C-alpha positions as CSV (number, residue, x, y, z in Angstrom):
1,M,0.2,0.1,0.0
2,L,2.5,2.4,0.9
3,L,4.7,2.0,-2.5
4,S,0.6,3.4,-3.7
5,I,1.0,6.3,-2.4
6,T,3.0,9.7,-3.5
7,I,3.2,12.5,-1.8
8,E,4.2,15.7,-4.1
9,H,5.3,18.4,-1.5
10,E,5.4,21.2,-4.2
11,S,1.7,20.5,-5.2
12,P,-0.4,23.4,-4.2
13,R,-3.1,21.0,-2.8
14,P,-2.3,20.5,0.5
15,I,-0.9,16.8,1.6
16,S,-3.7,16.0,4.1
17,T,-5.8,16.4,0.8
18,Q,-3.3,14.1,-1.5
19,L,-3.1,11.8,1.1
20,Y,-7.0,11.3,2.0
21,V,-8.0,10.9,-2.3
22,T,-5.4,8.3,-2.4
23,L,-6.6,6.1,0.1
24,R,-10.1,6.9,-1.2
25,D,-9.5,5.8,-4.4
26,L,-7.3,2.6,-3.2
27,M,-10.1,1.6,-1.0
28,L,-12.9,2.2,-4.2
29,S,-11.1,0.2,-6.7
30,G,-10.2,-2.6,-4.2
31,G,-6.6,-2.1,-4.1
32,I,-7.1,-2.0,0.3
33,A,-9.8,-4.4,0.9
34,A,-13.2,-4.0,2.9
35,G,-11.6,-5.1,6.0
36,I,-8.4,-4.3,6.2
37,R,-6.3,-2.6,9.0
38,L,-4.9,0.3,8.2
39,P,-1.2,1.1,9.4
40,S,-0.9,4.0,12.6
41,S,-1.2,7.0,12.2
42,R,2.3,7.3,13.5
43,T,3.6,4.5,11.8
44,L,1.9,6.4,8.6
45,A,3.3,9.3,9.4
46,R,6.5,7.6,9.8
47,D,7.3,6.0,6.9
48,L,5.5,9.0,4.4
49,R,7.7,11.5,6.5
50,V,4.9,13.9,7.1
51,S,3.4,14.8,10.4
52,R,1.1,13.0,12.2
53,T,-1.3,15.3,12.5
54,T,-1.9,15.4,8.7
55,V,-2.6,11.3,8.5
56,I,-5.1,11.9,11.0
57,E,-6.6,14.5,9.3
58,A,-7.0,12.5,6.2
59,F,-8.0,9.7,8.5
60,D,-10.8,11.8,10.1
61,R,-12.2,12.5,6.7
62,L,-12.2,8.7,5.5
63,I,-14.3,8.7,8.6
64,A,-16.8,11.1,7.9
65,E,-17.6,9.4,4.9
66,G,-17.6,5.7,6.6
67,L,-15.1,4.3,4.6
68,V,-13.1,3.4,7.3
69,E,-14.1,2.9,11.0
70,S,-12.3,3.5,14.2
71,R,-12.4,0.7,16.9
72,V,-11.4,1.4,19.8
73,G,-8.0,-0.5,21.1
74,S,-7.7,-2.2,18.0
75,G,-7.0,0.4,15.2
76,T,-8.5,1.4,12.3
77,F,-9.9,-0.9,9.3
78,V,-11.6,-0.3,6.0
79,S,-15.3,-0.7,6.4
80,D,-17.0,-3.6,5.8
81,V,-19.3,-1.7,3.5
82,L,-17.0,-1.7,0.9
83,S,-17.1,-5.3,0.3
84,V,-20.1,-5.3,-1.7
85,E,-20.5,-6.5,-4.5
86,R,-20.1,-2.7,-7.2
87,P,-19.0,-1.7,-10.4
88,Q,-16.0,-1.5,-11.5
89,R,-14.2,-0.1,-14.5
90,P,-12.5,-2.1,-17.0
91,P,-8.6,-2.6,-16.2
92,G,-6.4,0.8,-17.7
93,V,-9.5,2.5,-18.6
94,V,-10.4,5.9,-17.1
95,K,-13.4,6.8,-18.2
96,A,-15.4,4.2,-19.8
97,R,-17.5,4.6,-22.4
98,P,-21.4,3.4,-22.4
99,T,-22.1,0.3,-24.1
100,H,-25.9,0.9,-25.0
101,K,-27.7,4.3,-25.8
102,P,-29.1,5.7,-22.5
103,S,-32.6,6.0,-22.2
104,L,-34.7,9.7,-22.7
105,S,-37.1,10.2,-21.8
106,K,-39.8,10.2,-24.9
107,A,-39.7,13.9,-25.9
108,M,-35.7,13.7,-25.5
109,D,-35.6,10.4,-27.2
110,W,-37.6,11.8,-30.2
111,A,-35.6,15.5,-30.2
112,V,-32.2,14.1,-29.7
113,D,-32.3,13.2,-33.4
114,R,-33.4,16.3,-34.9
115,F,-31.1,18.5,-32.7
116,S,-28.5,20.0,-35.8
117,D,-25.0,18.1,-35.1
118,R,-23.0,20.8,-36.0
119,P,-20.8,22.2,-33.8
120,R,-21.4,25.2,-32.0
121,L,-20.4,28.0,-33.2
122,P,-17.0,30.7,-31.8
123,Y,-18.5,33.6,-30.0
124,S,-16.1,35.9,-29.9
125,P,-16.0,38.7,-31.7
126,H,-14.5,38.4,-35.7
127,A,-15.2,38.5,-39.1
128,F,-18.6,37.2,-38.9
129,V,-19.6,35.9,-36.1
130,T,-23.8,36.8,-35.3
131,A,-25.2,37.0,-32.5
132,L,-22.7,39.6,-30.8
133,P,-23.1,43.1,-30.1
134,A,-20.2,45.6,-30.1
135,F,-18.1,45.3,-26.4
136,D,-15.8,47.4,-26.9
137,A,-18.7,50.1,-27.6
138,F,-20.5,49.0,-24.0
139,P,-20.4,52.6,-21.3
140,M,-18.8,50.0,-18.4
141,A,-17.4,53.1,-16.0
142,Q,-20.8,53.2,-15.5
143,W,-22.0,49.8,-15.4
144,A,-19.2,49.3,-13.2
145,R,-20.5,52.3,-10.4
146,L,-23.7,50.8,-10.7
147,V,-22.7,47.2,-10.1
148,A,-19.9,48.2,-7.0
149,K,-23.2,50.3,-4.8
150,H,-25.6,47.2,-5.7
151,W,-22.7,45.1,-4.4
152,R,-22.6,47.0,-1.2
153,G,-26.1,46.5,-0.5
154,S,-28.2,44.5,1.7
155,R,-27.0,41.5,1.9
156,E,-30.3,39.9,1.8
157,D,-30.7,41.3,-1.3
158,V,-27.1,40.5,-3.0
159,M,-27.4,37.2,-1.4
160,G,-30.8,35.7,-0.9
161,Y,-33.0,33.5,-3.9
162,G,-34.9,36.9,-4.9
163,A,-38.8,37.0,-6.8
164,P,-39.5,34.1,-8.6
165,F,-41.2,36.4,-11.3
166,G,-38.7,38.9,-11.2
167,H,-36.5,41.8,-9.5
168,A,-40.2,44.6,-9.2
169,R,-38.2,47.5,-10.4
170,L,-36.7,45.9,-13.8
171,R,-40.0,44.6,-14.0
172,E,-41.6,48.4,-14.0
173,A,-38.6,49.5,-15.8
174,I,-39.3,47.0,-18.4
175,A,-42.9,47.8,-18.9
176,A,-41.9,51.5,-18.9
177,H,-39.9,51.0,-22.2
178,L,-41.9,48.4,-24.0
179,R,-45.0,51.4,-23.5
180,A,-42.5,54.2,-24.7
181,N,-40.0,52.3,-27.1
182,R,-42.3,49.8,-29.0
183,G,-45.5,50.8,-28.7
184,I,-46.8,47.8,-26.2
185,A,-49.6,48.5,-24.1
186,C,-49.0,46.5,-20.7
187,E,-48.3,45.9,-17.0
188,I,-45.8,45.2,-14.7
189,G,-47.8,41.7,-13.5
190,Q,-47.4,40.6,-17.2
191,I,-44.1,40.9,-17.3
192,F,-41.7,37.9,-16.7
193,I,-38.1,37.8,-15.6
194,V,-35.9,34.5,-16.5
195,G,-32.5,33.5,-17.4
196,G,-32.4,34.3,-21.1
197,A,-34.5,34.1,-24.1
198,Q,-33.9,30.5,-24.7
199,Q,-35.2,29.5,-21.1
200,A,-38.0,31.6,-22.0
201,F,-38.8,28.9,-24.7
202,N,-38.1,26.0,-22.7
203,L,-40.4,27.5,-20.1
204,I,-43.3,28.5,-23.2
205,G,-43.1,24.8,-24.6
206,T,-43.4,23.0,-21.2
207,V,-46.3,24.8,-20.3
208,L,-48.9,25.1,-22.8
209,L,-47.4,22.2,-25.7
210,N,-47.9,17.9,-25.1
211,P,-45.2,15.5,-26.8
212,G,-47.1,16.0,-30.4
213,D,-48.4,18.9,-31.3
214,K,-47.6,21.1,-34.3
215,V,-45.9,24.1,-33.9
216,W,-45.9,26.7,-36.7
217,F,-41.7,27.4,-37.3
218,E,-40.0,29.6,-39.7
219,N,-38.2,28.0,-42.2
220,P,-35.1,29.2,-42.3
221,G,-35.5,29.7,-38.5
222,A,-33.5,30.7,-34.9
223,I,-31.8,26.9,-33.9
224,G,-32.2,28.0,-30.5
225,A,-36.2,28.0,-30.4
226,R,-36.2,25.2,-32.6
227,N,-34.6,23.0,-30.0
228,A,-36.0,24.4,-27.2
229,L,-39.3,23.6,-28.5
230,L,-38.1,20.3,-30.2
231,A,-37.2,19.6,-26.3
232,C,-40.9,20.0,-25.2
233,G,-42.3,17.2,-27.7
234,A,-43.2,19.6,-30.8
235,E,-44.0,18.6,-33.7
236,L,-42.4,21.4,-36.2
237,V,-44.2,22.4,-39.3
238,P,-41.7,23.9,-41.8
239,V,-43.5,27.7,-42.8
240,P,-41.3,29.3,-45.9
241,V,-40.3,32.9,-45.4
242,D,-40.6,35.0,-48.1
243,G,-40.0,38.8,-48.3
244,E,-42.7,39.9,-46.2
245,G,-42.4,37.4,-44.0
246,L,-43.7,34.0,-42.3
247,R,-46.2,32.8,-44.7
248,V,-49.2,32.4,-43.7
249,E,-51.1,30.5,-46.3
250,E,-49.0,28.0,-46.7
251,G,-48.3,27.3,-42.8
252,L,-52.6,26.6,-43.3
253,R,-51.9,24.5,-46.3
254,R,-49.4,22.3,-44.3
255,S,-51.7,22.3,-41.2
256,R,-54.5,24.2,-40.0
257,A,-54.6,22.4,-36.8
258,F,-51.7,23.9,-35.1
259,R,-51.3,25.0,-31.0
260,L,-48.5,27.6,-31.2
261,V,-46.1,30.0,-34.4
262,F,-42.8,31.3,-33.5
263,V,-41.8,33.8,-35.4
264,T,-39.0,37.0,-35.8
265,P,-41.5,39.7,-37.5
266,S,-39.5,42.8,-36.5
267,H,-35.8,41.3,-38.2
268,H,-36.3,37.6,-38.8
269,Q,-33.8,35.1,-37.8
270,P,-32.0,34.5,-40.3
271,L,-32.8,36.7,-43.5
272,G,-33.4,39.9,-41.9
273,H,-37.0,40.5,-43.7
274,I,-39.7,42.3,-41.8
275,M,-43.2,41.1,-41.4
276,S,-45.8,43.8,-43.6
277,L,-48.4,44.2,-41.5
278,E,-51.0,41.9,-43.8
279,R,-49.1,39.3,-42.4
280,R,-49.5,40.0,-39.8
281,F,-52.9,40.3,-39.0
282,A,-53.4,36.9,-41.5
283,L,-50.9,35.4,-38.8
284,L,-53.4,36.7,-35.9
285,R,-56.5,35.6,-37.5
286,S,-55.3,31.9,-38.1
287,A,-54.3,31.9,-34.6
288,E,-57.6,33.3,-33.5
289,Q,-58.8,30.4,-35.9
290,A,-56.9,27.8,-34.2
291,G,-56.8,28.4,-30.6
292,A,-52.9,28.7,-30.7
293,W,-50.5,31.1,-29.1
294,I,-47.5,33.1,-31.1
295,V,-44.1,33.9,-29.6
296,E,-43.0,37.2,-30.5
297,D,-39.2,36.5,-30.3
298,D,-37.9,40.3,-30.5
299,Y,-34.3,39.7,-30.0
300,D,-32.6,42.5,-31.2
301,G,-35.5,44.5,-32.1
302,E,-34.0,48.4,-31.0
303,F,-31.2,48.0,-33.2
304,F,-33.2,49.6,-36.6
305,F,-31.0,52.1,-38.5
306,G,-33.1,53.1,-41.4
307,R,-36.7,53.7,-41.8
308,R,-39.1,53.5,-38.3
309,P,-39.7,50.1,-38.5
310,L,-43.3,48.6,-38.4
311,P,-44.9,47.9,-35.1
312,T,-44.2,45.4,-32.9
313,L,-46.6,41.9,-33.5
314,K,-47.7,42.3,-29.7
315,S,-48.6,45.9,-30.6
316,V,-51.2,45.0,-32.7
317,D,-52.6,41.7,-30.6
318,R,-55.9,42.6,-30.5
319,T,-56.1,38.4,-29.7
320,G,-54.8,38.2,-26.8
321,L,-52.8,35.5,-28.3
322,V,-48.7,36.6,-29.0
323,I,-46.0,35.9,-25.8
324,Y,-43.6,38.3,-26.5
325,V,-40.1,37.5,-25.8
326,G,-36.7,40.0,-25.4
327,T,-33.6,39.8,-24.3
328,F,-30.7,41.9,-23.0
329,S,-27.8,39.7,-24.7
330,K,-27.7,41.9,-27.6
331,S,-29.1,45.2,-26.0
332,L,-26.7,45.0,-22.9
333,F,-24.5,41.9,-23.5
334,P,-24.7,38.0,-23.4
335,A,-23.2,37.1,-20.3
336,L,-26.0,38.7,-18.2
337,R,-28.0,36.1,-19.0
338,L,-30.5,37.9,-18.4
339,G,-34.1,38.1,-20.9
340,F,-38.1,38.5,-20.1
341,M,-41.6,37.8,-21.5
342,L,-44.7,39.3,-21.6
343,V,-47.5,37.6,-21.6
344,P,-51.0,38.2,-22.2
345,P,-53.2,38.5,-19.1
346,S,-55.2,35.2,-19.8
347,L,-51.8,33.7,-19.2
348,V,-50.4,35.4,-16.1
349,D,-52.2,33.4,-13.5
350,T,-50.9,30.2,-14.5
351,F,-46.8,31.9,-15.3
352,E,-47.2,32.8,-11.5
353,K,-48.3,29.7,-10.4
354,V,-45.3,28.2,-12.6
355,S,-42.4,30.5,-12.0
356,A,-43.8,30.6,-8.2
357,A,-43.3,26.4,-8.4
358,F,-40.4,25.8,-10.9
359,G,-38.5,29.5,-11.5
360,Q,-35.4,29.2,-10.8
361,G,-34.8,33.1,-10.7
362,V,-32.6,35.0,-11.9
363,P,-29.7,37.2,-9.4
364,S,-31.8,40.3,-7.5
365,S,-28.5,42.0,-7.6
366,L,-27.8,41.7,-11.0
367,Q,-31.8,42.6,-12.3
368,A,-31.5,46.0,-9.6
369,V,-28.3,47.1,-11.4
370,V,-30.1,46.5,-14.9
371,A,-33.2,48.5,-13.0
372,E,-31.1,51.4,-12.6
373,F,-29.2,51.0,-16.0
374,M,-32.9,51.7,-17.1
375,E,-34.0,53.8,-14.8
376,E,-31.1,56.5,-15.2
377,G,-31.2,56.9,-19.0
378,Y,-28.2,55.1,-19.4
379,F,-29.9,52.0,-21.2
380,V,-32.1,54.8,-24.3
381,T,-28.6,56.6,-24.5
382,H,-26.4,53.1,-25.1
383,I,-29.4,51.7,-27.5
384,R,-29.6,55.2,-29.4
385,R,-25.4,55.2,-29.6
386,M,-25.5,51.2,-30.7
387,R,-27.6,52.3,-33.5
388,R,-25.3,54.4,-35.0
389,I,-22.8,52.4,-34.7
390,Y,-24.2,49.3,-36.0
391,E,-25.1,51.2,-39.4
392,E,-22.1,52.7,-39.8
393,R,-20.0,48.9,-39.6
394,H,-23.4,47.7,-41.8
395,A,-22.1,51.0,-43.8
396,V,-18.7,49.2,-43.8
397,L,-19.7,45.9,-44.7
398,S,-21.2,46.8,-48.4
399,E,-18.5,49.2,-49.7
400,A,-16.3,47.0,-49.0
401,A,-18.6,43.5,-50.6
402,K,-19.4,46.0,-53.0
403,R,-15.8,46.5,-54.3
404,E,-14.7,42.7,-53.0
405,L,-17.5,40.9,-53.7
406,G,-18.9,41.4,-56.9
407,G,-20.2,38.0,-58.7
408,L,-19.3,36.3,-55.7
409,L,-21.7,37.5,-53.0
410,D,-24.5,39.6,-53.5
411,V,-24.6,41.0,-49.6
412,A,-28.0,42.1,-48.8
413,R,-29.1,45.6,-47.5
414,T,-30.6,45.4,-44.0
415,D,-32.2,48.2,-41.8
416,S,-31.9,47.1,-38.5
417,G,-30.0,44.4,-36.4
418,L,-26.4,42.7,-36.4
419,H,-26.4,40.6,-38.8
420,T,-27.3,40.6,-42.7
421,I,-26.9,37.7,-45.4
422,G,-25.4,37.2,-48.5
423,H,-26.5,35.7,-51.3
424,L,-24.2,33.2,-53.3
425,S,-24.1,32.8,-56.8
426,G,-25.5,30.6,-58.1
427,H,-23.0,28.1,-58.8
428,L,-21.3,28.2,-55.3
429,S,-22.3,26.2,-52.5
430,E,-22.7,27.8,-49.1
431,I,-21.8,24.5,-47.2
432,A,-18.0,24.5,-49.5
433,A,-18.0,28.3,-49.0
434,A,-18.6,28.3,-44.9
435,R,-16.1,24.9,-44.1
436,A,-13.5,26.8,-46.7
437,A,-13.8,30.3,-44.7
438,A,-13.7,28.5,-41.5
439,S,-10.6,27.4,-42.3
440,R,-9.1,30.3,-43.1
441,G,-10.4,31.7,-39.5
442,I,-13.8,33.6,-41.1
443,V,-16.8,32.7,-39.6
444,V,-19.6,32.4,-41.9
445,S,-22.8,30.4,-41.9
446,P,-25.1,28.7,-44.3
447,I,-28.6,29.3,-44.8
448,A,-28.6,25.4,-43.7
449,R,-28.1,25.7,-40.7
450,F,-30.7,27.5,-39.7
451,S,-33.6,25.6,-42.1
452,I,-35.5,22.3,-40.9
453,E,-35.9,21.8,-44.6
454,P,-34.2,22.3,-47.6
455,T,-34.8,26.1,-49.2
456,E,-34.2,28.2,-52.3
457,V,-31.9,30.7,-50.5
458,N,-28.4,29.5,-51.5
459,G,-26.2,32.0,-49.0
460,L,-24.1,33.0,-46.0
461,V,-25.1,34.7,-43.4
462,L,-22.4,37.5,-42.1
463,G,-23.0,39.5,-38.8
464,F,-20.6,43.5,-38.5
465,G,-22.0,44.1,-34.8
466,G,-19.5,42.7,-32.9
467,V,-17.1,43.4,-35.6
468,K,-14.7,46.4,-35.5
469,P,-14.7,48.3,-39.2
470,P,-11.4,47.3,-39.8
471,E,-11.3,43.8,-39.5
472,I,-14.9,44.1,-41.4
473,R,-12.7,45.0,-44.5
474,S,-10.3,42.3,-43.6
475,G,-12.8,39.8,-43.3
476,V,-13.9,40.8,-46.0
477,A,-10.6,40.4,-48.1
478,V,-10.5,36.9,-46.7
479,L,-13.6,35.8,-47.8
480,S,-13.4,37.1,-51.7
481,E,-10.1,35.3,-51.9
482,V,-12.2,32.5,-50.2
483,L,-15.0,32.7,-52.6
484,Q,-12.7,33.4,-55.4
485,G,-10.3,30.1,-54.6
486,L,-13.8,27.6,-54.9
487,A,-15.0,29.5,-58.2
488,K,-12.1,28.7,-59.8
489,L,-11.7,24.9,-58.8
490,K,-15.6,25.0,-59.3
491,R,-14.6,26.2,-63.0
492,V,-11.7,23.6,-63.1
493,V,-14.0,20.7,-62.1
494,G,-16.8,21.6,-65.0
495,T,-14.0,22.0,-67.6
496,R,-13.1,18.5,-66.9
497,G,-16.4,17.3,-66.5
């Protein structure tokens, strides 16, 4: 046994911890059999050249865990409990691989096969990563002052669980902002604070959907929401999108009986279209006739920089069927993991009960900081500044694309948001283009990544919000080289064919 014990005196881990871990592993692996008498603390300390106090500390931890027993007058013995046969890893295997597929719930088992198996995209600010705001333009000094102020506040507020529906001041600040800036008439009781939009989609699906319920879903559409609803057992009905948004008539043709609709009307994810007023009214009528709910994801609707945008779907809803989901991931920064739901009056009681029973809550101190950031006017000022910055970065992208990507990628103009798309020349593959760009350190997402079924769009999604102008220009130059290389290869292969 002593030969198996190695003490690293230079390690930052306490020697008593090293000894405890080694002895525990030997016992659990069968290296020291149940019932064996351990050397005395004095003997072990002498042979290992450590203090007896160190050995006693290790023994005390093993006794506390029930792995060894101290018998007065007899010594310390490995517990007989360890003689019970238990699962063992194969010899020499550090991590045993499962020999069979784990048993999952029916809903999750069904959903896992439908999740995208593509690797997660990087989330560092370089060309042309999507969904990232301009970190370099965030008012960190003001934010740090508010954070410091609230961390010096009541320990109960900083360290407690907080209200399950959300911090009252933040709910009121959000309601006031929606009334003033998004044209939505609402009350504080309709606002529920959640840990990001993704949690909102999970919660909505859990509360409102039964496994197998049909959900109209934009195709292409938002990946996170898609996976959340799949995990709830939804049967997604892919509904095509055109320049006016979700094609409602096509949705009715595919399924008149549906339980939920998911849409991004203010800035379609990922194509960037704004849903026309006519389509919005058609969607509201169809949902009312079907007795279905509508989830409006307004993920970056704050950042319009062209003409004044159409009102939110929620603001023209007279059916009481629209659940509005917002997030601070784009308007502030994603590490907050902070979002909110605005639910119709008929669902307030339900979500209050569900939140009280199951809600994990978001740290109260964090919510208090965001609330004061909004109350003091910093939020609105920040949004206005970001609009100008994103308009500038979009202009830089458009100018560089016209100069260097002509005939290869037609970058679409957008009036809002942090990304746009580029339509590839018909002879180039979006999948091949994305892979080739990745090999040069450029991140562009093919439309297929967002699609449930194939679409007619052959293009790439380009984020510009979190990318500085010099990096946009250099990124476009690299992308031009990549696409020219693919086009040349295509011509060579075509000639050989």
